N, C-alpha and C positions, 0 to 999 in steps of 0.2 A: 336599695336593691330591688324592691318590689316595683318601683317606678320604671327602673331599667328593663326588667323582665316584661312589663306591660308594653313598653315601647317596642321591644323586640317582637313580641307577639303581634303588635300592630304592623310592623314591617313584614313579618311573615305572611300575615293575612292579605295585605294589600298587593304585594308582589305575586304571591301564589294565585290570588284571585285574577290578576291581570293575565298571567301566563296561561291560566286555565281557560278563562272566559274568552279571551281573544287569541287563542292558540294558533288557529289557522291563519288569521290575519297577520300576526307577528311573524310566523314562519314565511309566509308569502312575501312580506315586505323585506325580510332579512335576505331571502334568496335573491330577490330583485336587486337589492343593494349590492350584493356580491357579484351578480352577473354584469351590472353596469359600472362596477368600480374599475375594471381593467385588470384586477388581480386574478380573476378567474381564468384558468387555462384548461380548456376542454380536453387537450391532449394528455393532461396529467390526471384529471379527475372528471368524471362525467357529471352531468346535471342531476342524474338520478342518485348517484352516490352522495353528491353535495346535499341534496334535499334530505336523504336518509340520515346522514350524520347530523345535520342541523336540527332535524326533528328530535333525534335522540338527545341532543344537548338541551333543547328547550324542555323536554319532558323530565329529564333527570334533574335539571336545574330547579324546576318547580317542586319536584318531589323532595330534593335535598333541603331546600329552604324551609319547606313545611315541616320536615322531620326534625330539623335543627332548631326550629322556632326562630328563624332569623339569625342563626349563629354564624360564626366565622367559617371561611372556606377550609380551614385546617381541621374542622371537626369531622368525626367519623361519618357523619351523614353524607358528606361529599366524596367519600372514598370511591364510589362507583363512577361518579362524574370525573374525578381525577384520572382514573384508569382509562376511561374513554378518551379524554383529552390527550393522554400519553400515547394511546394507540393511534389516534388521528395524526398527531405530530410526528410520530415515528414513520408512518406511512408516507407522509408528505416529504419528510427528509430524504427517504429512499428515492422518491420520485423526482426530487430536484427542486422543491419549493424553497423560497428564500425565507430567512427568519422573520422578516417584516411581514411577509404574506401570512405566516402562521399567526402572528400577533394581531394583525388587523382583522383577521377572520373573526376572532372572538370579540374584539373591541367594537366592531361594527354593529354588534347586537345592541350596544348602548344607543346608537343613533336611531335604531328602529324602535326601541322600547320606551325611551324617555319621553318622546312626544305623546305617546299613548298614555303614559303614566300622568303627564301633565294634564291631559284631557280628562282622565278619570278623577283627578284630585284638584280640579280647578278652584274649588273654594277653600282649600286647606294649604296655604303657602308653607307653613312650618312643617307640616307633614310631608309635603312634596320635597322640600329640601332634605329632610331626613331620609326619605325613600331613595332619592337620587344619590345621596352620599353612600348609602348602604350598597345599592346595586352597582354603582361605579367602582367602589372598592372591591366588590366581589368579581367583577369582570376583569379588573386589573390583575388580580391574583390568578385568575383563570388563564389570562394571556401570558403571565410569567411562567406558569406550568408548561404551556405550549412551547415557549421559547427555550426554557431550560432543557426540556426533553428533546427538542430539536437539536440543540448543541450536543447533547450526549449521543444522540443517534448519529450525527455527522462524524463525531470523533470515533465512534465504533466502526463506521463505514471506512473512514480513513485508515484506521488500524488494520482492518481486514484487507484493504487494497494494498497497504504497505507490505503485509505478510505475503500476499499473492505476488507482488512484484519481486520480493526477495526470492520466492520459490522459482519464479520464471527466470530470474537473473542467475540462477545456479543450476542449469540443466545438466544432469548426468546422463550421458548418452552411451548406449551399448553399441560399439562400432563393429565388434566381432565377438566370437565366442570367447568369454573370459577376458575381454578387453573393453575397458570403459574410457570415456574421454569427458573431461570437465572443462569447457571453455570459460575462462575468467575474463569478464569485461568490465571496463571502467576501474574505479578505485575500490579498495577493500577497507572496510572498517571492522571493528571487533564483532559486531552483531552479524554482519554478512559473512564474515569468515567462519563464524560458528555454524551458521546455516549451511554454508558450503561444505564444511567438514561433516556435519550430520548427514547431509544428502549423499555425499560420496560413500561414507561408511555404510549407510543403509542399503545403497545400491550394491555395494560389494557383497554384503550378506545375502541380498535377494538373488543375485546372479551368480554367486560363487566365483567372481572374477579374481584374477591374480595379477592383472596389470592395469594401471590407471594412468592416463595421459592428462596432465594439467597443462592446458594451453593458455599462455598469458599474452597472446598477440594483441588482445584488446586492452591490456593494462597500459595506461598512459604514463604513469610514473611509478618508480620503485623506491621505497624507503625501507628503513629497518623494520618498521611495524608490519608492512606488507610481506617482507621476506620472512619474518618470524611466523606469520600466519601460514605461509606456504610450507615452511619447515615443519610446523606442528601438524599440518594436514598430511604431509608425507609420512611423518613418524606414526601418526594414528593409523594410516592405511597399512603401513608395514606391520604394525601390531596385529592387524586383521588378516595378515598373510598376503598382502598385495604390494607389488613394487610400483613405484611411480616414475614417470618420465616427464620432465619439464620441457615444454616446447614453446616456440614463439619468442625466444629471448632475442630482443633487438640489440644492435650495437650500443645504443645509448643506455639501455638497462644493464647490459653486461658491464659497461664501464662504471655505472653507478654501484653495482654490486661489488666490484673490485675496490672502488674507493671507500665503500662503507665497511669493507672487510668481512663481508658475509660469506660464511663457509657453506658452499653447496657441493662439497666433494662427495657427499653420500647420495647425491641425486643425479641421475642420468639426465643429460640435457641434449636437445637438438634445436636447430635454428627454426625449422618449420614443422608444422603438424604432420605433414606427409612423411617427413623423415621419422617422426616419433611413431607413427603408425607402422612404418616399415620395420623399425626396431622392435616394436611390440610383437609384430608377427614373427620376427626371427627369434625373439625370446620365448615365444610359445611353440617353437618348432615348425614354423611356416616361413615361406619366402615368397616374394612377388616375382612371378615369371611371366614374360610376355606371351600372349596367345600364340604368336607365330612360332616362337621357340618351342612351346609346349606341343603344338601341332606337328612340327617337324620331328620332334623327339618321338612322338607317339607313332608317326607313320614310318619311322626309320629312314627318312629321306634327307636327313640333315647332313650337311657337308662337315668337313673336319672341324672347321671353326665353330660351327653351331653345336656339333657334338661336344666339343671341348667346353663351350659355354654351358651347355646343359649339364654335363658331368660336374662342372664347378658348382652349378646351382644345387644339384642333388647333394654334393658334398657339404655345401654350406648349410643346407637344410638339416642334414644329419648332425653336423657340428652344433647347430643351434639347439637341436633336440637333446644332444648330449649335455649342453650347458644347462638347459632347463631341468633335465633329470638330475644333474649334479646339485643344482640349487635346491631342488625339492628334497634331495637326500640330506643336504646340510640342514635344511629347515626341520626335517623330521628328527635328525640327530639332536638338534638343540631342544626340541620338545621332549 
């Protein structure tokens, strides 16, 4: 054990002496190697930042080896250096570096330092081999830290991007006072259906909306799973006091629903979103009137036909208001 400790002390002294004595020379050679390697990309990291990071690594490496007396990279003395490597690796992952570029950045220090080490220990072959093995193993573990943290960082970025895409794929839009619309595009899975439901319910609470239009024009196929997700969303919205209208039902999807025996009797449906919006307006006590008819009615210059149409429109609006009032009364009675 005493011989081993003495050997480790020798390793620490030789490596630390070299990193300290020829600090600037090592740093300049390392930076030059990186700039000429083809891996350096000025658009991702500047030369100033590269030099600053490299200098920190060299300084921390010398300090950690000295403090650990030539110990292993897993020892507490290297904790500050490991934190720095993780930070550099994470930054490079965010900026778009490749894993190999992260690894070769650290490993290239070996090509810089070993020739200088051989020059310093030209008369001690056994010691040179020992020093080279120690330093090589140390750099290998440092590069593994860089690669592992890079992978974790990229996975974190991918998870965040996936969450952002899920949020963007379920936009809840307020089209009118107390009327929301939720366009459903592509296919639905359990996770996306859950996000869609949460987004819709949250928007219902925020806006106090009473009508939600679910448009499935962009849904390519319909199966039992997708239909069940829609029914659950409609049921949840109803519990929050909002009624749902399903629009964009294509002939193919309608036939599929019939063949699958899916019961949508509790859901109001329309072929197009425009029809769904019209129905939603009527349910909320509003109707769509052409500007020409409204102007003629206001000016009192409408002919008999126009007056009849206008009166019919007014009656329809009143009827829709009555329906809305009755529904609200029923809902209050149930409560």
